[in-house]
Every structure is written in structure tokens, then in C-alpha cells.
N, C-alpha and C positions, 0 to 999 in steps of 0.2 A: 293225806289231805283230810282235814276234819270237816264234818258235816255242819253246814250253817243252820242255826235254829231260828234266827230272826229275819233272814232274807230268803226270797224266792226268786227264781229266774223269771224274767218277763220277756216281752217281745223286743225285737230289734236290739239285741245285745245290752239288755238292761237288767238290773236287779232291784226289787222293791222290798221295803220293810213289811213284814207280816202284820205288825201292830201300828202301821202308819196311818196317816190321815188321807181319806179318799176325797178327791176333788174332781168334779165333772167339768170339763172344758171342751168346747166344740163337739159336744155329743159323745165324748169319750171319757171314761172314768180312769183316773190315774191315782196310784197310792204314793204319797210323799212320805219320807224322802226316798229318792231312788238314785242309783248310780248308773250311768250310761256311758258306753264307749262310742265316741264319735270319730270321724275321719277328717284328715287334712288333704286337700287337693291342691296341687301346684297349678295355678290358673294359667301360667305361661305355657306350660307343657301339656296340661290337661291330664296329669297322671296322679295317682294316689301317692301322697308324700308322708304318710304316717297316721298314727292314731292318738287320741287323747282320752283321758278318763275324767268325767265330770260327775259331781254330786249335786243334786237338785233337792232343795227343801221347799217348803211352802212359800218362803219369802226370799230366798237367796239361791244363787247358783255359783259353784266354784269349780275351777279346773284344778284337779289334783296333780296331774302330770300330762305333758303334751309332747308331741314328736316322738312317740314310741314307734320303733320301726316296723314291728309286726303285730298282727292281731293277737297271736298267741301270747306275746309278752304283755300286751295291754290287758288281756284277760287275767294273766297271772298277777299283774299289779293290782287290778280291781279286786281279785280274790283275796289278796293279802290285806287290802284296806277293809274288806267286808269282815274278814276274820278278826281284825283288830277292833271293829265296832259291832261285834255280834253279841250285844247284851240287851235283852228285852226288858 
């Protein structure tokens, strides 16, 4: 696995660009763009139903892939995306 030079691990299953734009919102500073792993919950059963990988920029948000069954597979998918977009 190659080392990422333009991305760093953030809080809450996210990765931020090291050369990104810093925006302060609700008293918290976030660097855009960032990739975040979210969760799906089945509201009828109340159980975790999978994960999704989102990319957020200063003006848009996009879901790259959803309904990934495990967190490890979601992290692997996000890692592959980060490696493909690792040019500063």
C-alpha cells in the first residue's frame, strides 16, 4: 500500500487534502475537499445496513459508492479513490 502524500487522516472516518481550503463553520475548521465514510441505518429494524463513501468539496457533495457491506471494504474503496486522486 503506497503512502498518500496529499491526504491526511481526519476525525470520524474522514480524509482531508493537505493543500485544501480551510473553512470555519459552526466554530469548527474543516479542510475541503474531504472524503468521509458514512453509515446507512434501516429505520424499520433499527440496524446498521451498510456504509457509503462521500466526497465533499467547497460547493458540492457526491456519493462515490453506497451500500458497502462492511467498514473495512468501505475504507478500502476510499483508499483506492484517494490513491487515484493523490496529486498535489
